[in-house]
N, C-alpha and C positions, 0 to 999 in steps of 0.2 A: 505493500500500499504506501500510497506516497503521498505530498500533500501537508500543508503547514497543521503539526498533532496541536492539540486542543488541552494535552495534560503532559505532565512527567512521567518516567519510570523510575523505578526502585526493583532491588532484588535481593531477598531474606538468605543470604548464603551463609550464616556464620555456624550450622550444623556443625555437632563433633562427625558425623555418619559413623557412629560406633558400629551399630548394625551391617551394614557395608564393609567396615576393617575386621568384623566377627567372619564374614562373609570371604574373606582372602584380599581385598581391594588395600592394597597399600596407599595408594593415590590418597588426597585430601578428595573431600567429596566431591567439591567442586570442577573436579578433572575426571570424576569417570565416567567410564568414555558407554555412550550409546550405540550401536551402530557407526564406532569412529569419530562419533563428535563428543564433548565433553559437557557434562551436564552446562556448562556455565557460557559455553559459546553456543548452545540448544537455546537459551530463555531469552540470551542479547540478539542470537538472532531471530525470535521472533518477533522482541519489542521492535528490531530494525523495521523488516518486514510489516508491521505495523504501524511505521513512521512516530513511534515514541521517541521521546526526548529533552531533555537532557535523562540519562539513567546513571543511578547510583547506585553501586553495589556494596553490599555492608558484608563484611566477609572475618571470618578469623583472622589472627596472627598468621597459622599454618597456611588456611587460602590464600596467603592476600597476593604468592607470588602466581597464581592460577589466576585471580581478578586482573594482575598487572597485563599477563599475558593477554586476555581475551580484549583486552583494549587495541592490540595491534593486529586483531582477527576483522577491526573493524576501526579500522586510521581516521574517518572521517566523519566520525558519528562522539558524541559527550557522553562521555563515560568517566564516571568518576569513581574511585575508590576508597570507601570507608574503612578503616581495620578496626576491630573491636570485638573483645568476644562478651556476649550478653550471656546473661543469666538464663532465660529464656524465648520463646518468641514473640512473646508481647515486645518484650524489650529492647528486639530488633526491631522490631515495625514502626514501635516509636522514637526511634533511633533515625529510619527512614523520613517517617512523619516531620519530623522535625526541620531533617534536609530538605525535602523536595518544594521548590518556589511554591506561588501563590496557585493557587486551582486545584481540581480532582489529579490524585495522582494514581498511575498502576502499579502495583505493586505484584510481585509474581516471585513467591518462594525456588530456589534451583531446582528443585528435586517434582517440579511439575512437569513433568515431560507429555507434551502433546504434540500434534502433528502443526508445525506453521499455519496453513492456510485455517485451520479450522481458529488457533487463537487470533489471525488475522481479521476473520470474521466474528469472532467475539468484539473484538476493539469497536469495528465500525459500529454495529448494534450496539452496543455500549455508549456510545459518542453521541446517539439519539437522545439519551437522559438528559434529564435535568442536570444543570452542573450541583448543586446539592443534593443528588442523588450517590448512594453508594450501590454499588453493584456487582456483585458478587457473580464469579464463573461458579456454574453447577454441572453436573454429572449425573449421569442412570449409570455408567463403569462405575462400580467399584472396587479401588485396588490398591485399597489404606488399611492395616490392621487394627485403627480409631479413625474410622470414618466420623465425620461430622454430620448431620443429616440436619436435609434444608427443607422443610413445609412452606409452597408457594400458593395465593390464594390465584383468583380465575387472569387479576393484572399482573401477575408474575412478581408482587411484592412478597417477600418473605414474613412470612406471620409468626413460625416458629423455629428456633434452633435446637437440635436436639442429639443428645450423646448415643442414643438408641434407636429411635424410630424418624421416618419422614418419608417425601417424594423423592429427593433427590443427595446426592451432598455434596460438598464443597471443593471444588478443584486448585484449591490451592493457589488463585488468582482472583485479584482483587484493586477493582477500582474506585478508589477510596475520597468521597467529598472532602473538601477543605474543612465544614464544620465537625466531619467524624474524626478527622485527623486533629484537630484540638481537641475533640473529647479524648482520643486515646494517650494525649497526654496529661490529662486527666484522671485518668483508669488508674487506682490503687494498684493493679498489679495482675498476676498471675497469667494465663497463657490467653495466646489471641485468640481462640475461640471462648474464651468469659469476656471477652470484648465485643464479640462482635455481636454473642446473645445479647450482651447489655444494652447496645445499641440499638439492636432491633426491642426489645423490651420497653425500652425509654422513650419509643415514637420513633425514632429516625426512618426516612425513606430510605430502605435498601429493597433491592431486588435481585431477581436469579436469573439468570441467562443462560443455557448448558451448550456446554461443547462434549461431543458424545461420547472423545474417552479421552483422558487425562490417567496418566499412571503416577502415580507418587514415590517417587524412585528409592526405595531406601536399602533394599535389600538387593541379596544377586540373583535372586529368581523374579525382583521388577523388573532387572537388567534385560533379563531375558524375554520379558513380558513386551515391555517396550521396544526392546533389537525385533521379535516378532510379528507386531505392528508397524517398524519402521521398513520392515521387508517386503510385507504384505500391499502397505502405501505405495512402495517404487514399483509395485508388480501392478496394480493398477493403472499407474500411470504410465509405465510402460505399456500396459495393454492398448488404454485408451490412446497412445501415438502412434502407436501402429497399427489401431484399427483407420484412423482418421490420415494416414500414408497410403 
């Protein structure tokens, strides 16, 4: 997607990746490859394809080299690296909320793997919402050990966020309004999911837009699943090109 963006971007990449290390990966989580592409390159590539800039990457000390490396992959893009080891996903989110310029910010976890075209379509649809709305990417594809369930009304507004049941699950990609970012800085702490539940309960306009498949890459089996999906997508694209030639 090209053209002037309407919001900035942020990537949550300060996690330790303990489960991936346990499964035999020796590199920092941001550099774990899916189909030959490190997670951080994939998610930044999604932002670039969707025309989101500037992008702030929040990484731990051990992942800072990988974050700086990805800037060389996209030399013409405004990519900033923030190095901080945080205590929780919410603290990482709050750091990005402070860093973002005025207006809505698109924030993604580094391990939310999805096809670039699906990501770009989500961004294009999210742009149509009012600037004071927060829009969550949701998916019916549950590939997470601890999914966060979402219930939507007929207008796709989020009516409930629950740990145990709902219609779809969060996908780790969030378009956050400026008012919601300010609320994040006031939240007393806990997990990112606690904050999301809190703003819904406090009446903030929060909506959910679907991405068909998003894999939360936390374990070796998640890498294998994402690679299988990437291979299937590549075969589909190749087949369509062959049929049109």
